N, C-alpha and C positions, 0 to 999 in steps of 0.2 A: 565550629569554625565559622568565621564570618568573612576571611579574606577570599574574595570571589576569584582572584588571580590563581588560586589553588584549586579551583574546581574544573572537572571535566565532565561534561555529560555526552556519553558516547554510546553508538549503537553498533551491534556486530550484525552484518547482514550478508547474504550470499545465496547462492544457488542451494537446492536441497542437497545434502550429503557432502558439503565442502569442508566442513568441520567446525561450524561456528559454536555449537554447545560445548564441543570438546575444548575449544579454545577458551570459552568462557570458564569452563571448569579449571582449566591450568591456570588462568588468571587469579580465580579465587583460591587456589592452593597457594600460588606465589605470594599473594598479599595477606596471606594469613587468614582468610575468611572462612576456610574450611580446612580441616586437618585431613580428611580422607578423601581422595579424588573419586567421583562416581564415573561410570563409563555410559555413554549412550546406549551401547549394544547391551548392557546388562540391565536397562531401564533405571539406572540409579543416578543420572545427571540431575544436579542440584535444580537448574532451571526448567527442566522438564519434569514438572511435579504433578501433571494431569495424568490420571490413570491411561487415557488413551494414548498420550505421549510416550509413557514408559513401555506401553505395549508394541507400539508401532515404531519406536525409535525415531520419532521425528518431532519436531516443535511445531506446535499448533498455536500456541499463543505467546505473545511477546512476554517476558519476565524480567522484572527490574531487580537490581541488586546494587549495593553500595560498597565499596571496598577503598583502601589506601595504598598509594604506592609512592614512595620518596615524598612524604609530607602533602602530597595531592590527593583530594578526595574524588574518587572516580565513581560516577553514577552510570552504571552500564545496563543497557537493556539487549537482552538476546531475543533475536526476532526469527520468524519462521522462514524457510527458504521455500517451501512448497508454493506453488502459484495460486492454489485455492485461497491461501492465507495472506495474500499480497497486502491485503487492508492492514494488517497488523505492522508490516514494514512502513507502509505510507503513514499511518499515524505516529509511529515512533520516530521517524525522521522529521516530522513536524515539530517535535518538541526538543530534538537533540541539537547539540552544537557541532559534533563531530562524529565521525563513523570509522569501523575498520571494516574494509571490503574485503571477505576471505574468498579466495580462489583456490580451486583444487589444483595440484601440481600437474596431474595427467589429464583432468577433464578441461581445465583452462576457463575461458569465458563461457559459462553455460547460458542456457535462455534466462532463467530466472534472474542471473547476475545483470544481464541487460536491462530488465525491468527495474529492478532495484536501483541500478546506477542511473537510470533515467530520474526515478523518484527522488533520487540524492540530488541530482543536477537541478530539477524544479524547485526542491527545498534549500538549494545553494548551501549544502552540508559540505564543510572541509572532510576529506578522507585520507587514511593511510591505506595502503594495499598490503595484505598479507597473503603470500602464496604459500599454501599449507600442503602437507601431504608429499613432501618431496621424497619420502622413503618409498614411495608407491612405484611399482612398474609403469615405466612410460612418463615419469615425472620428467617436466622440461621447464626450469625456472625462466630462463631468457626466452623460451617459446610463449609463455604465458604473457610475458612481459610484452612482446611483439602482438599478441591478440588483443591485449588492453588497448594498445596504440591503434589496432586496425578495427577492431569489432566495437570498442566503445568511444573511439576518436578522442581518448584521453592522453594525458601525457604523464606516463609513469616515471618517477626519479629513482632510479636504482640505488638503494642505500647499502645494500648486503649482497655479496656473492654466496653462493652455497659451496661448501666443502664437500666434494662427492656427490653422488646422486643416486637414487634408489636404495638398494641395500647398503650401499657405501656412504650415505649420507651421515655425516658426523657433527656438522656445525656449520657457521657461516662467518665471513670476513666482514668486519665493520669498514666501510670504504673510508669514513672520515678519520678514524683514528689508526687504520692499518693493522688492527688486531683481529686475530682469528678467535673466535668463541667456539670452544669444543666440548659437547656434552657426552662424557663417557659412561655415565650411568643412567640408562633409559628410563629406571624406574622413578628417579628423583629430579623434578625439573630445576631444583634449585642448586645442583651439583654441576658446575661447569668450569673450565679453565681458560684463562687468557693466554694465547700463545702468539708466536710470530706468524706471518703469513706463510703457508707452504711454498716452497720454491717454485713449484710447477705453476702456481698462481700468480706470482708476482707481475708478469706483464699485464694480465687480464685486469688485476686490481688497479694498477696505475692509469690504464686506458678508462676504465670505468670511473674512476676517481676523479679524472681530468674532466670527463662529462658532467660528473655530479656538481664539481666546482663552478664550471662555467654555466651551468643552468642556474645555479643558486645566485651567481653574481649578476644576472640579468635583472635582480630586483634593485641594483645600485649601479648607475652608469659609472660613477667616478671609480667605485671599487673594481669594476670590470676593465676600465681603461688602464688602472695601476697594473691589474694582473696580465694583462695582453701586452704592455709595453715594458713593464719592468719585471715581469714574473714575480710581483709581490702577492703572496697568497694570505688571505686573512687569517687570524687566529680562530681556533675551533669554535669559541663562543659567538664570534660575528658571524661565522658560516651558519651557525645553527640558528641565529636570528634572521638571516635572509632565507634560509629554507622554511622557517616557520612564517615568515611573512607571505612567501610565494604559495605556501599550503593554504593558508587562510584565504589567500584571494583566488584560490582554486586555479593558480597557473600550473600546478603540478602535483602529484601526489608520491609522497614517498613510499617506496616500494621495498617490502622485507620478505624473507623466506624462512620457512622452518617446518616442522612437523610436530603439531601439538599433541598428537597421541604418543609420540616418542619422546615428548618434553624437550624438544629443541627448538630454539629460536624466540620463545614467547616473551623472555624479558626484554628482548630488544625491541618488541611491538610495544611493550609497556612504557619502556623509556621514551619511545617515539610518540605515544600518546601525550605524555608529559611535556616533552620538548616542542612538539609541532602542532598540536590539535589545539584549538581556541579555547579559552576561557569563556565563560558567559557574556563578558564584557566587551569582548572583540568580535562578537557576532552582529550581524545587522539586526537592530531591534525588531520586534513584531510590529507590523502595521496594525492600527486601530481602524474599524470600520463603522459606518452608520447602520441604521437598522436595515437599509436596503442593500449593504453589502459593500458600499462604495467606501473607498479609502479616504480617511477625513484629514490625512497630513499629519496626524499625531501618531506618536509611536510609544510603545511600552518601554522605557528605558530600563536597562538592568540595573537597578539601584534599590537597595534596601530601605532607603529613606523616602522614597516615592509612593503615591498611592498603589495600593494593592491591584496587581494584575495576574490573573493564574488562568490557564487553559486545562480544562478536564479532557483527557485524551483517552482514557481507558476506564471501563467499568468492569469490575470484577465480582462475581457473585461468591458470597462467603458464608458460612455457618453463622457468623456473628453480624450479619448485614452487609450490604453492598459496599465494596471498597471502590473509592473513586481516585484514580491516579491522576495527579495534577502536576503541571510544571509551573511553578512561580517565575513570573517574569520580572515582576518589580513589587516592592513593598515586602511586608512581612506578614505572616499568618501564626495566629496563636490559639491555643486551645481555648475555647469559649467565645471566640471572636463571632460577630454577626456580619456576614457578606451578601453581596448582591448577585444573584443570578441574572444577567442582563437578558438571557434567551426567555426565561419565564417571567422575569419583572418581579420576582418573590425574593425574599430575604432568606438566608439559610444560616443556621447556626453550627459553627463547626464544634463537633463532639471531640473525637480522639485524632491525633495526627500520628502516623507510623512512617519510620523508614523501612522500606521493604527489603526483604532478602529473599528472593524468589517467593515461596508461599509462607515463609516465616516473617516475623515482623517485630519491631522494637519501638515501644512507645517514646514519643517525643513531645516536648512541651511547645516548640515553636520552629518556624521554618522560615526562610528569607528568600530574596530573588536569587535565581540560580538552582535552587534546589527542585528535585524530582520527589514527590512523597505520595503517600496514600491517605484519603480521609474516610472516616467511617459515619455513616448516618445521613449522608447527604439524600434528601427525599426526591427531588425532582430534577437532579444534574444528569445530562446525558453526555455521550461523547461530543466534544466540539463546543461545549458551552462555557462561556467565560464567567469567572467569579471575579468580583473586584469590590473595591471600598464602597460603602453604601453612599457616602457622601460624593463620590468621585466616579460616577458610572462610566464604563466604556466597554466596546466589544472588540475583542481580538479577532484578526482574520480567521473565519471558520474553515473546516475541513470539508473537502467535496468527496464524496463516496461513490464508487462506480455502480451501475444498475446491475441487478443479478440476471443471470442468463439461463438459469435452469430451475424448475419447480418440480416437486412432487407432492402427491396428496398423502396425507397421513389421518389416521383416525385412532383413538384409543380402544383397545380391546373390550375394556368392561365400560359400561354406561357411567359409572361413578369417576372415571378418569378424566372425563371431560374438562371438568372444572380445574383439577389438578394440572392438565396439559396446558390449559390457558395460562395459569400463573406462571408454570415453568418456561413457557415460550415468551411470555412477557419479559422474563429476567433475561433470557438469552438474546432478546432484541437490544436490551439495553447494552449488554456486553459487546455485541458485534454489530456495527452499524451495515455491514455488508449482507446481513441475514434478514430477510423479511418474510412476514406471515400474512396472508390473505385468506378471507372466505370468499369462495367462488359463488357468486350470487345465485347463478343457475342452479348449481348442483349441491350447494351448501357444505361442500367439501373444505376442510383446511388445508391450504396450500402453503408448503414452505419453500422459500426461493432463496438460492445462492449463487456462489461464483464457480461452482463445479460439483462433480459427483462426489469427490472426497468431502468436500466441505459439508454437504448435507448428510453424508454417512456418518461423519464426526458428530453432527447435530443430534441425529437420531440416536447415537450411541450415548451422548450426555442425557437425553431424555430418559433412557433405559437404565443407566447405571448411576447417574448422579440424582436423578429426581424420581428414580423407581417407577417410571411410567412405561407400560408395554403398549406399543402402537403397531397398527397394520400400516404398510408402505405400499403405496401405489407405483406404477410405473413412472419413470421420470418424463416430465413434460417441457418441452422447448419454448422459451419465451419468443413466440413469433411476434411480428409487428405488422401494420398494414400502412400503405402509402397509396398515392394517386399518379396517373400517368397524363392526365389530360386537363386542359384549362377549360373551365365552365362559367359563363356570365350568366346570372340568374337573378330573380326577384322573388321576395316573399313579403306577404302582407299578413299581419296577425290583427284579427278583429274579433272582439269579444264583447257582446252588449249584455250587461245584466242590470238589474235595478241599480238606480243611482249612476256613478260615473262607471265607464266600460273600460275597455283595453284596446290601444290601437299603436301599431308599429309597423312602418313599411320599409324594408332595406333592399337596395340593389346592389349586388356584390360580384366579386370575381373570386373563384377558388382555383388555385393552380399549384402544380408541385414546386415545393421551396428546394433550396440549396440542400445537399446532402448535410446532415448532423445540424441543421439550423433549427429544428424543432418547429414549433407553430409561429408563425410570424404574422401580425395584424399590422394593416396600415388603412388609413382613411384619407380619401381623397375628396371628402364631402366639403363642398363651398358653399357659401350663401345662408348656412344654417337650416338646411332642408332636414338634417339630423342634427340637433343641438349637441354640443361637444360632451355635455355631461352624460350623454348616453352611451358615447363611444366605449368607455370601459366596460358597461354592461353587454354590449354586443361581443366585445372582444372575450369576456368571461365565458358567455353562454356557448360561444362557438369552442373555445379552448376546453371547457369541461366536456363537451360532447366528445372531444377527440381521445378520451380515455377508451372510448368503445368503437371500434370500426365496424363498417358495414357488411364486411364478408364473413368474419367469423368471430367478431367481438373482442379482437386484440387491439391494444392502443394503436394510435395512428401517428406516424412520423413525418416530419419535414413537409407541412402544409403551409401555403401563404394565402391569407384572406384579405382581399382589399375591399373596403367599403367605398362604393362608387357614389351611391345618391341614396335617397329615401323620402320619407316624409313623416310628419307626426302631426299630433292633435293637441291643442294647447291644454285641453282638459283631461282627455283619456289616454295621453302617453305617459309612460313612466319608465324606470329603468327595468323594472320587472317584466314589462310588455316587450321591450326590445331585447331583453336576454331570452324571452320564449321565442321571439322572432328568429334570434341566432340560432337556437337549438333546433327548431322546425326547418330553418334553411339548410342546416348541416344535413338533417335527415333527407331532405329533398334533392340536394345537388351531389352529395358524395356518392351515390350509386351511378350518377351520370359522367363522373370524372375518372372513369376506367380505374377502380380501385384494384390493388394488387397486394399479394402476400409477401411480406419479406421474412427471410430467415437469418438467425445469427452465424456468422462465419468466425471461425476460429483461427487464429494463428497458432500452427502445431509445429513443435520441433522434436523431431525424433532421434534419438541416439541409437545406432545398431552396429554390431560388428560387421565387417565388410562381407563377410561371406553372405549375409542375410539381406544385402541391400535391395536385390531384385525382387525379393518375396515382399518386403516392407513397402517398396513403392507400389507394386501390384496391388497389394492390400488397400493402400491409400487411394490409388485410383478407383477402386471398387467402391470406395466411400465418397465419390464425387470430390475428392480432394484435387487442387492444383498445385503441383510441385513448383516451388519457387527456387530452390537452391540446393546444392549438395556440396559437402565440404568434407575432404578426408583428414581426419586427425591421427594422433599417434596410435590410439587404442580403437578406433572405429570410425564410422561415418555419420555425419549430421545430416539430416534431410529436413528440410524445412518447406512447410506446405499450408495452404489455406483451406480449410475443410469445414462443411457445414456441421453444425453442433449436433443435429439429429442423427448424423451417422457416426458419431464418435462415443457413443454410450458403450461402455464394456470395452472399449478399446485395449485397455491395459493388459486384460487376459488374452485377447488376440495377439497382441504384440510379444507377450512373453512366450507364448506357443511357438509363435514364428522364430523367434531369436533364441530358443532353449533358455528363456529365463534371464538373458543378457540385455534386453533392449529395454530402455528408458523413454519416457516421453513427458513433455509438459505442454500446456495449452493455455492460451488466454484469449479472452474476447478482442475480436478485430473490427468488425463492422457488420451492418445490416445489407443483404442483398437480395433482389427479387427471386422468389421461389421458382423452380421449374414447374411447369404447368401439372404434371403428373403428381408432383409433391403437394403443391396447394390444393388440388382437388381432393387428395387423401386427408390432409389435415382438416378441411372444411367438413368432409363427412364424418371423421371422428368427433368434431365439436358438435355437430349434429346429433350424433348418437348419444353424446353425454347429456346433452340438453334434454333429449327424448327420456332417457333413463331417469332423470331427475325428476 
């Protein structure tokens, strides 16, 4: 296929358990890609092919697949819903042109839906909304539509209305055509009938249809005027064109209903993907940046005739060598081509190209702008790297990944496992940019860091099952930080006289607390050349490097401003090295005077509980030093939102299940760092001291 207007690169994203993977299975069945549908609860879903995914019934990594619907090629990515794997959603959205946001008919807009929606807004991805599970108790299609409006501040455009609800849900009315789609055989997604609108729904259908047409016509003032003054309604194709235009402009989001598990409503969603979501040429082209990350004003235009521009967005370990998933933005890629990786400056030869179907693959000879494919044999390509034509280098806007908030120490059970573990961890870091590995300099322990308890639990499971390495696991450690509270004006002179030329550097400086989230800020107010300009970067680097280790307990330091006020230099003995040493010594001298304090990570916690257990849940959260921010009553229970310190939330899921008789759920995401209470800070510093002495 070469006609780009027939491509749709889409992702399916939602809160955990809203039915993304089941929806993907139904799409694959309807498009003829698979002949037997697998169910998530049986561990047989096509896109959940990891052993851990099949066992837990959750999606852990995004999976790509290609299928065809009405002469259009759909490249689909099924993403995880769990908050610990948000990174998978973020990097998938980065390379997609459109998305299907799935919401549960009874759960509505859940915590992770909000995070994913925010990512989609930042990536400016056009979306259609699919309200799933309308056969469930407590399902309320229009209630979810209102939630989308209130909670996400989005504009849902209702395209269908459900026929019946909960156990009487049989199908949906298409408002544009005024036809009822009814599925009588729940075992076969392709068997449905088109009927007239049920008599008891006629008024509601006309009411919602009028709203739909008015919203669509806002895309064209003349058509709107004709409609309001003369009652002239455009034909169906023109209306669809207006809806497509508004969807791509993110003015509204076409909203559908169904039940994927019961095989109802998925065809309408597929039709909407083809009708309303953009093809690769209709999306804002990717900006190109320079080596410093500043936009150059150039764009990777989606055109097969332009020079190659491709972004590696995912690495997946594979028995036959690492698979590198790439989205081609412009140009062509053929087997045997040599391309430039602008991140490393090295050329790479393209070995094999694959079209992916979950973990199955199909050999292809070439791919072009708009395609999402996998490459084998890329030696030094990491997530976020740009591959481009050797003679026309460029860098695409890279991805920014969040910092991990939790760490645990691991060690191989037997001595021989150490080298194997190092190799395995290296592969896992390449696959997942939110997973980090460090060696604690004081204790020599290997620390793995990630986004949450489940994230690290899965990583340890992968080490054991996939790489056959048995490991001992330590207690979870919180990623504390340090900062300062007082302003200190100080001076430091570095003098060293050896044979020949010596070292001399004098700096006068101010250290003060910076704005929250500002990181390290350096400013120079030196005038008159007392400290020559060429030494300023060395002073800044010397101080910035020192901030990796705070003076209280050795945690990294946040939000400090250093202002260079004055100083002195020697024409022979001064050098960049001398000034860098002076800055590091100044850090050690002045930081203890600036009232250092320990900061702890605070998480945004979102708990769902049956109404009868609300009091116990809130009491338990208060005991964990949480600040309750809101409570809202839904159809099937109460949502409690709170801000809680990460250190108090370990093992929370077990306690929540005990309190709520197994019916409670929660999700948690990093919010910000705040100062630790004195008692907690003292305890943390004592533990750090103990670890150092033990080492």
